[in-house]
All heavy atoms as an XYZ file, in Angstrom:
884
protein
N      93.965     99.611    118.807
C      93.831    100.829    118.032
C      93.775    100.469    116.555
O      94.521     99.639    116.073
C      95.037    101.731    118.288
C      95.023    102.984    117.460
S      96.448    104.008    117.838
C      97.211    104.056    116.256
N      92.894    101.115    115.843
C      92.787    100.908    114.411
C      93.051    102.228    113.720
O      92.495    103.250    114.079
C      91.386    100.389    114.017
C      91.257    100.271    112.524
C      91.107     99.050    114.678
N      93.965    102.226    112.774
C      94.247    103.407    111.974
C      93.793    103.083    110.574
O      94.330    102.189    109.935
C      95.744    103.760    111.987
C      96.014    104.974    111.139
C      96.233    103.974    113.412
N      92.786    103.804    110.101
C      92.214    103.470    108.794
C      91.615    102.085    108.873
O      90.841    101.792    109.765
N      91.998    101.224    107.948
C      91.496     99.851    107.935
C      92.526     98.853    108.444
O      92.348     97.657    108.304
C      91.079     99.463    106.508
C      89.900    100.270    106.032
O      89.050    100.657    106.820
N      89.866    100.546    104.743
N      93.623     99.351    109.038
C      94.711     98.477    109.466
C      94.749     98.448    110.989
O      94.875     99.485    111.625
C      96.066     98.987    108.926
C      97.194     98.074    109.356
C      96.029     99.114    107.413
N      94.614     97.240    111.597
C      94.681     97.185    113.050
C      96.142     97.249    113.489
O      97.058     96.996    112.717
C      93.941     95.974    113.606
C      94.616     94.646    113.291
O      95.774     94.467    113.693
O      93.974     93.788    112.669
N      96.338     97.599    114.742
C      97.680     97.850    115.264
C      98.573     96.611    115.184
O      99.751     96.723    114.835
C      97.591     98.355    116.696
N      98.032     95.445    115.485
C      98.844     94.226    115.454
C      99.337     93.945    114.039
O     100.499     93.597    113.835
C      98.040     93.045    115.984
C      98.864     91.782    116.106
C      98.079     90.632    116.731
O      97.123     90.896    117.487
O      98.432     89.484    116.433
N      98.468     94.107    113.083
C      98.854     93.880    111.678
C      99.919     94.899    111.255
O     100.895     94.555    110.613
C      97.624     93.981    110.774
C      97.957     93.895    109.295
C      97.066     92.885    108.629
N      97.178     92.974    107.200
C      97.985     92.196    106.498
N      98.722     91.292    107.084
N      98.038     92.312    105.186
N      99.709     96.164    111.612
C     100.694     97.200    111.279
C     102.041     96.881    111.926
O     103.087     97.022    111.282
C     100.197     98.569    111.725
N     102.023     96.419    113.175
C     103.269     96.055    113.854
C     103.996     94.944    113.104
O     105.219     94.993    112.927
C     102.995     95.603    115.289
C     102.607     96.738    116.205
O     102.771     97.918    115.813
O     102.119     96.454    117.326
N     103.249     93.928    112.658
C     103.862     92.818    111.917
C     104.504     93.310    110.624
O     105.623     92.929    110.290
C     102.825     91.754    111.575
C     102.427     90.867    112.705
C     101.420     89.820    112.256
O     100.522     90.097    111.469
N     101.585     88.609    112.750
N     103.785     94.148    109.895
C     104.284     94.629    108.604
C     105.533     95.480    108.794
O     106.552     95.262    108.129
C     103.191     95.420    107.847
C     103.767     96.132    106.630
C     102.055     94.485    107.439
N     105.471     96.435    109.724
C     106.618     97.322    109.897
C     107.802     96.623    110.560
O     108.951     96.942    110.265
C     106.217     98.608    110.607
C     105.366     99.479    109.723
C     104.034     99.720    110.023
C     105.889    100.032    108.567
C     103.249    100.502    109.194
C     105.108    100.817    107.734
C     103.789    101.053    108.049
N     107.526     95.637    111.406
C     108.620     94.825    111.950
C     109.317     94.073    110.815
O     110.542     94.034    110.742
C     108.103     93.836    112.994
C     109.102     92.787    113.355
N     110.193     93.034    114.162
C     109.194     91.482    112.991
C     110.914     91.922    114.274
N     110.327     90.977    113.568
N     108.522     93.477    109.941
C     109.092     92.726    108.818
C     109.916     93.639    107.913
O     110.998     93.263    107.451
C     107.992     92.037    108.024
N     109.433     94.841    107.678
C     110.130     95.776    106.785
C     111.303     96.488    107.453
O     112.065     97.180    106.779
C     109.138     96.806    106.234
C     108.080     96.249    105.289
C     107.051     97.325    104.961
C     108.721     95.700    104.027
N     111.463     96.315    108.764
C     112.553     96.980    109.486
C     113.919     96.375    109.161
O     114.946     96.998    109.419
C     112.300     96.920    110.992
N     113.931     95.199    108.583
C     115.185     94.511    108.278
C     115.548     94.691    106.803
O     114.708     94.467    105.922
C     115.036     93.018    108.599
C     116.310     92.262    108.348
O     117.163     92.240    109.252
O     116.457     91.709    107.237
N     116.786     95.061    106.538
C     117.238     95.335    105.159
C     117.132     94.099    104.264
O     116.741     94.210    103.097
C     118.663     95.863    105.170
N     117.476     92.930    104.790
C     117.388     91.710    103.978
C     115.943     91.427    103.598
O     115.645     91.101    102.445
C     117.984     90.506    104.734
O     119.356     90.771    105.026
C     117.871     89.229    103.917
N     115.040     91.579    104.559
C     113.629     91.327    104.249
C     113.088     92.338    103.244
O     112.316     91.974    102.354
C     112.797     91.299    105.532
C     113.110     90.065    106.377
C     112.109     89.839    107.470
N     112.180     90.797    108.543
C     112.828     90.620    109.685
N     113.496     89.507    109.908
N     112.803     91.542    110.624
N     113.495     93.612    103.376
C     113.063     94.603    102.377
C     113.567     94.211    100.995
O     112.845     94.322    100.004
C     113.561     96.000    102.751
C     112.827     96.633    103.903
C     113.163     98.100    104.058
N     114.582     98.392    104.174
C     115.261     98.381    105.323
N     114.660     98.098    106.460
N     116.560     98.670    105.328
N     114.789     93.727    100.927
C     115.346     93.315     99.634
C     114.605     92.100     99.085
O     114.316     92.042     97.883
C     116.839     93.019     99.762
C     117.495     92.867     98.409
O     117.524     93.856     97.647
O     117.958     91.747     98.095
N     114.289     91.148     99.942
C     113.533     89.971     99.494
C     112.192     90.410     98.909
O     111.783     89.935     97.848
C     113.342     88.954    100.639
C     114.681     88.292    100.988
C     112.299     87.903    100.267
C     114.651     87.439    102.257
N     111.512     91.324     99.582
C     110.230     91.817     99.072
C     110.419     92.439     97.693
O     109.658     92.153     96.760
C     109.571     92.821    100.045
C     108.386     93.517     99.401
C     109.139     92.119    101.320
N     111.432     93.270     97.536
C     111.686     93.917     96.239
C     111.953     92.873     95.155
O     111.434     92.981     94.041
C     112.851     94.886     96.354
N     112.736     91.862     95.490
C     113.084     90.816     94.516
C     111.841     90.044     94.085
O     111.599     89.851     92.888
C     114.155     89.861     95.099
C     114.305     88.610     94.242
C     115.484     90.583     95.240
N     111.021     89.617     95.049
C     109.873     88.785     94.682
C     108.729     89.599     94.091
O     107.872     89.034     93.403
C     109.392     87.892     95.848
C     110.503     86.937     96.276
C     108.878     88.702     97.012
N     108.709     90.899     94.324
C     107.727     91.727     93.630
C     108.065     91.825     92.146
O     107.185     91.959     91.308
C     107.638     93.124     94.249
C     106.853     93.215     95.548
C     107.014     94.592     96.162
C     105.383     92.879     95.339
N     109.353     91.728     91.824
C     109.786     91.761     90.423
C     109.530     90.425     89.733
O     109.432     90.371     88.508
C     111.270     92.121     90.336
N     109.420     89.360     90.505
C     109.161     88.042     89.934
C     109.314     86.967     90.982
O     110.185     87.040     91.844
N     108.457     85.985     90.897
C     108.463     84.890     91.864
C     109.818     84.194     91.879
O     110.449     84.013     90.832
C     107.351     83.912     91.464
C     106.983     82.930     92.524
C     105.834     82.051     92.080
O     106.041     81.207     91.190
O     104.744     82.228     92.628
N     110.259     83.811     93.067
C     111.548     83.135     93.246
C     111.348     81.933     94.162
O     110.478     81.956     95.033
C     112.555     84.074     93.930
C     112.834     85.354     93.204
C     113.929     85.177     92.185
O     114.978     84.628     92.501
N     113.686     85.633     90.979
N     112.183     80.929     94.007
C     112.172     79.835     94.978
C     112.993     80.282     96.190
O     113.818     81.198     96.098
C     112.774     78.563     94.382
O     114.172     78.697     94.235
N     112.766     79.634     97.321
C     113.548     79.960     98.514
C     115.017     79.681     98.248
O     115.889     80.441     98.681
C     113.022     79.184     99.750
C     113.888     79.457    100.971
C     111.573     79.544    100.036
N     115.313     78.634     97.489
C     116.711     78.314     97.146
C     117.343     79.431     96.318
O     118.498     79.804     96.542
C     116.788     77.001     96.374
O     116.323     75.941     97.162
N     116.600     79.962     95.359
C     117.116     81.073     94.545
C     117.383     82.290     95.423
O     118.400     82.967     95.262
C     116.125     81.439     93.440
C     116.015     80.403     92.347
C     114.825     80.636     91.419
O     113.781     81.144     91.869
O     114.974     80.286     90.228
N     116.476     82.549     96.342
C     116.677     83.675     97.256
C     117.909     83.452     98.128
O     118.696     84.379     98.348
C     115.445     83.877     98.142
C     114.210     84.428     97.455
C     113.010     84.353     98.391
C     114.439     85.862     96.994
N     118.082     82.237     98.625
C     119.200     81.928     99.522
C     120.541     82.161     98.844
O     121.516     82.564     99.498
C     119.093     80.502    100.029
N     120.619     81.941     97.540
C     121.879     82.157     96.814
C     122.246     83.639     96.712
O     123.388     83.980     96.476
C     121.799     81.533     95.423
C     121.886     80.019     95.430
C     122.102     79.448     94.045
N     120.922     79.531     93.192
C     119.962     78.613     93.136
N     120.043     77.538     93.899
N     118.945     78.760     92.335
N     121.297     84.511     96.910
C     121.525     85.955     96.785
C     122.178     86.572     98.018
O     122.683     87.689     97.951
C     120.205     86.684     96.559
C     119.475     86.327     95.294
C     118.160     87.069     95.219
N     118.339     88.496     95.134
C     118.413     89.204     94.004
N     118.316     88.582     92.852
N     118.563     90.500     94.032
N     122.108     85.875     99.160
C     122.510     86.495    100.426
C     123.622     85.709    101.100
O     123.666     84.486    101.025
C     121.291     86.599    101.357
C     120.165     87.360    100.702
C     119.075     86.687    100.154
C     120.207     88.743    100.604
C     118.050     87.386     99.527
C     119.193     89.448     99.978
C     118.119     88.757     99.444
O     117.117     89.447     98.807
N     124.507     86.421    101.793
C     125.627     85.751    102.476
C     125.188     85.174    103.830
O     125.695     85.561    104.888
C     126.643     86.879    102.651
C     125.799     88.105    102.813
C     124.613     87.873    101.914
N     124.203     84.301    103.785
C     123.705     83.656    104.998
C     123.209     82.271    104.621
O     123.098     81.943    103.438
C     122.599     84.489    105.653
C     121.365     84.709    104.789
S     120.129     85.797    105.520
C     120.906     87.384    105.372
N     122.883     81.490    105.626
C     122.444     80.117    105.377
C     121.047     80.085    104.766
O     120.276     81.047    104.871
C     122.452     79.332    106.691
O     121.432     79.823    107.551
N     120.743     78.964    104.166
C     119.409     78.727    103.621
C     118.370     78.886    104.733
O     117.324     79.499    104.548
C     119.343     77.321    103.012
C     117.979     76.936    102.519
C     117.567     77.280    101.248
C     117.101     76.225    103.337
C     116.302     76.930    100.790
C     115.843     75.867    102.888
C     115.440     76.225    101.608
N     118.681     78.325    105.909
C     117.744     78.390    107.041
C     117.481     79.836    107.458
O     116.344     80.185    107.800
C     118.286     77.588    108.221
N     118.488     80.681    107.426
C     118.311     82.089    107.802
C     117.393     82.798    106.805
O     116.501     83.556    107.202
C     119.660     82.789    107.890
N     117.594     82.536    105.515
C     116.728     83.136    104.493
C     115.304     82.621    104.660
O     114.338     83.385    104.568
C     117.270     82.862    103.068
C     116.268     83.291    102.009
C     118.604     83.564    102.877
N     115.188     81.340    104.936
C     113.871     80.742    105.132
C     113.150     81.408    106.313
O     111.947     81.675    106.248
C     114.023     79.243    105.371
C     112.779     78.444    105.163
C     113.087     76.950    105.131
O     114.038     76.489    105.753
N     112.274     76.212    104.420
N     113.876     81.724    107.381
C     113.277     82.410    108.530
C     112.803     83.809    108.147
O     111.737     84.261    108.584
C     114.264     82.482    109.692
C     114.449     81.163    110.395
C     115.439     81.266    111.529
C     115.652     79.912    112.177
N     116.621     79.978    113.281
N     113.601     84.515    107.333
C     113.182     85.837    106.852
C     111.879     85.715    106.045
O     110.964     86.532    106.199
C     114.264     86.471    105.979
C     115.397     87.059    106.753
N     115.228     88.059    107.682
C     116.731     86.810    106.702
C     116.407     88.403    108.185
N     117.330     87.655    107.610
N     111.806     84.703    105.209
C     110.605     84.506    104.386
C     109.395     84.227    105.276
O     108.299     84.728    105.012
C     110.830     83.386    103.343
C     109.519     82.997    102.655
C     111.871     83.825    102.311
N     109.581     83.474    106.342
C     108.474     83.179    107.265
C     107.965     84.473    107.905
O     106.755     84.690    108.001
C     108.912     82.153    108.343
C     107.914     82.083    109.486
C     109.104     80.781    107.723
N     108.867     85.353    108.326
C     108.461     86.634    108.915
C     107.664     87.441    107.889
O     106.620     88.014    108.209
C     109.688     87.429    109.413
C     109.310     88.841    109.821
C     110.364     86.697    110.576
N     108.152     87.476    106.664
C     107.456     88.211    105.600
C     106.095     87.598    105.291
O     105.119     88.318    105.057
C     108.321     88.255    104.335
C     109.589     89.089    104.438
C     110.508     88.809    103.254
C     109.252     90.567    104.533
N     106.025     86.290    105.314
C     104.756     85.614    105.028
C     103.740     85.890    106.137
O     102.568     86.177    105.861
C     104.982     84.110    104.872
C     103.733     83.361    104.466
C     103.984     81.872    104.298
O     104.887     81.323    104.959
O     103.246     81.263    103.505
N     104.175     85.835    107.390
C     103.263     86.119    108.514
C     102.729     87.550    108.445
O     101.602     87.812    108.848
C     103.971     85.892    109.838
C     104.127     84.433    110.170
C     104.675     84.218    111.561
N     104.874     82.794    111.790
C     105.876     82.295    112.481
N     106.760     83.087    113.052
N     105.981     80.992    112.634
N     103.558     88.455    107.950
C     103.138     89.853    107.818
C     102.268     90.071    106.584
O     101.700     91.141    106.412
C     104.367     90.764    107.758
N     102.183     89.068    105.727
C     101.372     89.188    104.522
C     102.079     89.886    103.377
O     101.456     90.232    102.377
N     103.381     90.088    103.494
C     104.136     90.778    102.450
C     104.519     89.855    101.300
O     104.777     90.318    100.187
C     105.384     91.434    103.040
C     105.070     92.615    103.955
C     106.247     92.911    104.872
C     104.713     93.837    103.123
N     104.594     88.562    101.581
C     104.871     87.572    100.532
C     103.921     86.407    100.695
O     103.327     86.207    101.764
C     106.336     87.059    100.550
C     107.334     88.185    100.387
C     106.631     86.241    101.797
N     103.783     85.642     99.633
C     103.019     84.398     99.672
C     103.933     83.274     99.229
O     104.863     83.488     98.437
C     101.799     84.462     98.737
O     102.250     84.726     97.395
C     100.825     85.544     99.167
N     103.692     82.090     99.765
C     104.461     80.913     99.359
C     103.507     79.894     98.779
O     102.371     79.761     99.223
C     105.177     80.280    100.558
C     106.417     80.994    100.970
C     107.309     80.212    101.913
C     106.607     79.482    103.006
N     107.497     78.939    104.032
N     104.004     79.186     97.770
C     103.230     78.084     97.214
C     104.207     77.005     96.782
O     105.367     77.279     96.497
C     102.366     78.551     96.043
C     103.134     78.991     94.831
C     102.202     79.372     93.680
N     102.988     79.722     92.512
C     103.444     78.859     91.602
N     103.186     77.566     91.713
N     104.159     79.276     90.566
N     103.717     75.807     96.796
C     104.545     74.674     96.362
C     104.429     74.478     94.868
O     103.349     74.558     94.304
C     104.072     73.395     97.046
C     104.711     73.171     98.363
C     105.193     71.713     98.417
N     105.846     71.443     99.665
C     107.153     71.623     99.862
N     107.906     72.074     98.917
N     107.694     71.347    101.017
N     105.559     74.232     94.239
C     105.585     73.805     92.845
C     106.561     72.644     92.790
O     107.774     72.852     92.798
C     106.033     74.935     91.919
C     105.865     74.526     90.440
C     106.210     75.633     89.512
N     107.669     75.604     89.315
C     108.344     76.513     88.652
N     107.728     77.554     88.140
N     109.645     76.412     88.508
N     105.990     71.454     92.815
C     106.837     70.261     92.915
C     107.523     70.236     94.265
O     106.884     70.339     95.303
N     108.833     70.178     94.252
C     109.611     70.156     95.491
C     110.016     71.554     95.938
O     110.584     71.710     97.006
C     110.860     69.301     95.280
C     110.527     67.832     95.074
C     111.735     67.000     94.793
N     112.731     67.150     95.839
C     113.976     66.744     95.748
N     114.395     66.151     94.647
N     114.826     66.907     96.728
N     109.719     72.543     95.118
C     110.127     73.922     95.427
C     109.066     74.677     96.203
O     107.878     74.473     96.010
C     110.351     74.719     94.128
C     111.611     74.435     93.409
C     111.769     75.400     92.240
O     110.757     75.745     91.595
O     112.912     75.796     92.001
N     109.549     75.566     97.052
C     108.683     76.556     97.682
C     108.893     77.847     96.894
O     109.988     78.405     96.880
C     109.112     76.805     99.141
C     108.798     75.678    100.071
C     107.412     75.839    100.674
O     106.792     76.885    100.572
N     106.947     74.798    101.298
N     107.850     78.316     96.211
C     107.934     79.543     95.418
C     107.417     80.707     96.245
O     106.396     80.606     96.925
C     107.122     79.417     94.129
C     107.495     78.248     93.239
C     108.853     78.346     92.625
N     108.918     79.466     91.704
C     110.026     79.854     91.094
N     111.156     79.237     91.308
N     110.003     80.878     90.278
N     108.122     81.829     96.200
C     107.771     83.007     96.983
C     107.415     84.132     96.020
O     108.169     84.439     95.094
C     108.955     83.443     97.881
C     108.577     84.653     98.723
C     109.423     82.290     98.760
N     106.267     84.727     96.245
C     105.820     85.859     95.441
C     105.471     87.031     96.347
O     105.179     86.858     97.524
N     105.508     88.217     95.801
C     105.193     89.412     96.573
C     103.697     89.663     96.657
O     102.938     89.240     95.796
N     103.288     90.347     97.715
C     101.888     90.720     97.894
C     101.805     92.242     97.931
O     102.006     92.861     98.980
C     101.321     90.108     99.175
C      99.850     90.395     99.345
O      99.257     91.140     98.565
N      99.261     89.816    100.361
N     101.514     92.842     96.811
C     101.476     94.294     96.691
C     100.361     94.909     97.533
O     100.475     96.048     97.991
C     101.369     94.724     95.208
C     101.660     96.210     95.043
C     100.022     94.384     94.638
C     103.078     96.589     95.261
N      99.288     94.159     97.787
C      98.171     94.700     98.574
C      98.609     95.080     99.988
O      98.182     96.109    100.517
C      97.010     93.709     98.625
C      96.340     93.536     97.272
O      96.415     94.474     96.446
O      95.757     92.465     97.033
N      99.459     94.268    100.598
C      99.938     94.587    101.946
C     100.819     95.825    101.920
O     100.747     96.665    102.818
C     100.691     93.390    102.547
O      99.805     92.269    102.577
C     101.171     93.686    103.956
N     101.638     95.968    100.890
C     102.453     97.187    100.775
C     101.575     98.413    100.586
O     101.867     99.485    101.119
C     103.450     97.057     99.619
C     104.660     96.195     99.911
C     105.508     96.031     98.654
C     105.495     96.779    101.035
N     100.488     98.246     99.856
C      99.549     99.371     99.685
C      98.914     99.755    101.023
O      98.718    100.931    101.299
C      98.474     99.020     98.664
C      98.977     99.056     97.248
C      97.847     98.856     96.240
N      98.400     98.872     94.910
C      98.264     97.894     94.021
N      97.557     96.827     94.317
N      98.810     97.989     92.826
N      98.578     98.756    101.843
C      98.039     99.039    103.178
C      99.046     99.835    104.006
O      98.678    100.798    104.687
C      97.704     97.742    103.919
C      96.479     97.021    103.440
C      96.258     95.716    104.197
O      96.946     95.458    105.215
O      95.394     94.940    103.773
N     100.314     99.416    103.973
C     101.356    100.110    104.727
C     101.517    101.538    104.204
O     101.654    102.487    104.984
C     102.681     99.350    104.632
N     101.488    101.693    102.904
C     101.590    103.020    102.291
C     100.431    103.909    102.734
O     100.620    105.076    103.091
C     101.609    102.874    100.767
C     101.761    104.152    100.033
N     100.709    104.793     99.448
C     102.855    104.923     99.806
C     101.132    105.907     98.882
N     102.428    106.011     99.086
N      99.232    103.347    102.740
C      98.044    104.082    103.167
C      98.178    104.520    104.633
O      97.875    105.669    104.980
C      96.797    103.224    102.970
C      95.527    103.882    103.373
N      94.986    104.947    102.686
C      94.698    103.644    104.417
C      93.882    105.338    103.289
N      93.686    104.557    104.334
N      98.646    103.620    105.475
C      98.828    103.943    106.888
C      99.856    105.065    107.058
O      99.633    106.015    107.819
C      99.265    102.699    107.665
C      99.564    102.896    109.144
C      98.352    103.445    109.881
C     100.018    101.593    109.760
N     100.955    104.979    106.344
C     101.975    106.032    106.428
C     101.421    107.369    105.934
O     101.731    108.426    106.511
C     103.220    105.635    105.631
C     104.055    104.522    106.247
C     105.152    104.087    105.282
C     104.646    104.946    107.584
N     100.611    107.343    104.905
C      99.988    108.588    104.422
C      99.069    109.188    105.481
O      99.040    110.414    105.662
C      99.201    108.343    103.131
C     100.100    108.240    101.921
O     101.240    108.685    101.937
N      99.590    107.629    100.874
N      98.321    108.339    106.183
C      97.440    108.833    107.245
C      98.250    109.460    108.373
O      97.886    110.520    108.894
C      96.572    107.710    107.798
C      95.486    107.262    106.861
C      94.671    106.146    107.469
O      95.210    105.238    108.098
N      93.363    106.221    107.294
N      99.340    108.803    108.747
C     100.190    109.349    109.806
C     100.830    110.667    109.371
O     100.922    111.610    110.157
C     101.261    108.328    110.197
C     100.745    107.058    110.870
C     101.860    106.038    111.018
C     100.114    107.380    112.213
N     101.259    110.735    108.132
C     101.834    111.982    107.613
C     100.803    113.106    107.650
O     101.113    114.231    108.069
C     102.342    111.793    106.188
C     102.923    113.073    105.613
C     103.330    112.965    104.159
O     103.073    111.924    103.531
O     103.892    113.949    103.656
N      99.576    112.815    107.249
C      98.525    113.836    107.254
C      98.265    114.337    108.670
O      98.099    115.544    108.898
C      97.240    113.279    106.632
N      98.236    113.427    109.638
C      98.017    113.832    111.031
C      99.140    114.741    111.515
O      98.895    115.773    112.158
C      97.905    112.595    111.922
N     100.385    114.405    111.185
C     101.514    115.247    111.602
C     101.502    116.590    110.885
O     101.825    117.629    111.483
C     102.840    114.513    111.378
C     103.138    113.643    112.553
C     103.013    112.290    112.624
C     103.554    114.068    113.848
N     103.328    111.854    113.876
C     103.672    112.920    114.651
C     103.838    115.309    114.406
C     104.064    112.986    115.982
C     104.231    115.367    115.735
C     104.336    114.210    116.509
N     101.153    116.600    109.628
C     101.078    117.876    108.900
C     100.019    118.790    109.519
O     100.233    119.999    109.632
C     100.794    117.645    107.427
C     101.993    117.098    106.673
C     101.769    117.107    105.169
N     102.875    116.497    104.499
C     104.024    117.110    104.205
N     104.211    118.360    104.557
N     104.979    116.476    103.572
N      98.885    118.220    109.937
C      97.859    119.026    110.602
C      98.391    119.611    111.902
O      98.164    120.788    112.204
C      96.609    118.191    110.894
C      95.788    117.873    109.673
C      94.613    116.957    110.001
O      94.587    116.296    111.040
N      93.645    116.918    109.103
N      99.107    118.819    112.662
C      99.688    119.307    113.916
C     100.695    120.421    113.660
O     100.707    121.433    114.360
C     100.345    118.161    114.683
C      99.341    117.189    115.243
C     100.008    116.034    115.932
N      98.981    115.112    116.398
C      99.209    113.863    116.702
N     100.416    113.371    116.592
N      98.229    113.084    117.126
N     101.536    120.221    112.670
C     102.533    121.248    112.347
C     101.869    122.526    111.844
O     102.312    123.640    112.172
C     103.534    120.715    111.316
C     104.478    119.622    111.835
C     105.300    119.052    110.680
C     105.381    120.142    112.941
N     100.793    122.376    111.075
C     100.053    123.557    110.613
C      99.460    124.319    111.792
O      99.496    125.555    111.821
C      98.943    123.158    109.629
C      99.492    122.704    108.274
O     100.689    122.952    107.998
O      98.718    122.089    107.508
N      98.923    123.594    112.771
C      98.357    124.260    113.954
C      99.441    124.972    114.740
O      99.248    126.087    115.223
C      97.632    123.255    114.841
C      96.272    122.862    114.290
C      95.489    122.075    115.303
N      96.239    120.875    115.653
C      95.737    119.640    115.680
N      94.469    119.443    115.412
N      96.473    118.621    115.981
N     100.600    124.337    114.891
C     101.720    124.977    115.593
C     102.135    126.237    114.848
O     102.373    127.291    115.446
C     102.905    124.001    115.756
C     102.537    122.898    116.743
C     104.169    124.740    116.207
C     103.534    121.758    116.798
N     102.218    126.141    113.520
C     102.573    127.309    112.705
C     101.586    128.437    112.875
O     101.966    129.612    112.975
N     100.300    128.109    112.942
C      99.267    129.130    113.122
C      99.389    129.784    114.487
O      99.236    131.003    114.632
C      97.880    128.516    112.938
N      99.670    128.989    115.502
C      99.836    129.538    116.856
C     101.036    130.475    116.902
O     100.971    131.570    117.473
C      99.978    128.403    117.893
C      98.648    127.673    118.037
C     100.472    128.931    119.233
C      98.738    126.365    118.820
N     102.118    130.071    116.280
C     103.331    130.902    116.285
C     103.151    132.169    115.450
O     103.742    133.207    115.749
C     104.521    130.106    115.774
C     104.969    128.945    116.674
C     106.072    128.144    116.000
C     105.417    129.470    118.034
N     102.353    132.092    114.415
C     102.135    133.267    113.544
C     101.198    134.279    114.174
O     101.214    135.458    113.814
C     101.593    132.817    112.198
N     100.368    133.841    115.113
C      99.395    134.733    115.760
C      99.920    135.091    117.144
O      99.744    134.356    118.102
C      98.050    134.012    115.868
C      96.935    134.923    116.351
O      97.095    136.140    116.236
O      95.939    134.378    116.845
N     100.565    136.263    117.259
C     101.172    136.623    118.552
C     100.093    136.839    119.601
O      98.988    137.309    119.295
C     101.901    137.922    118.248
C     101.276    138.468    117.019
C     100.731    137.298    116.263
N     100.368    136.464    120.838
C      99.382    136.659    121.907
C      99.158    138.140    122.173
O     100.059    138.968    121.994
C     100.032    135.963    123.114
C     101.481    135.917    122.809
C     101.608    135.875    121.315
N      97.954    138.455    122.578
C      97.636    139.856    122.893
C      98.193    140.215    124.242
O      98.196    139.413    125.168
C      96.121    140.043    122.834
C      95.577    139.821    121.432
C      94.150    140.253    121.316
O      93.712    141.101    122.097
O      93.480    139.732    120.416
N      98.648    141.473    124.350
C      99.256    141.928    125.603
C      98.245    142.293    126.634
O      97.174    142.647    126.467
C     100.160    143.129    125.309
């Protein structure tokens, strides 16, 4: 199934990645400015490996990008993927609003006896 320009598998990856509070926070942090994985790991009460796994999930979903700078892995945010998710949510909202409007119209128009 394709909704707008986003295929279902891609949407599943993005929303799965965003379903976790730590990953949402990582996205917010790196959208404000690129961080190394080590810098990110210091922010959370978990192991470096756990943070690294969160970053991998975010990278697979396209929400962050990683690049090497010397010995560091630098993580940056990808606003384009968030825009895709926003667009998809807007489409879903519009579809539900249309359904609710139709229900409202049906309820407002009493059946004839």
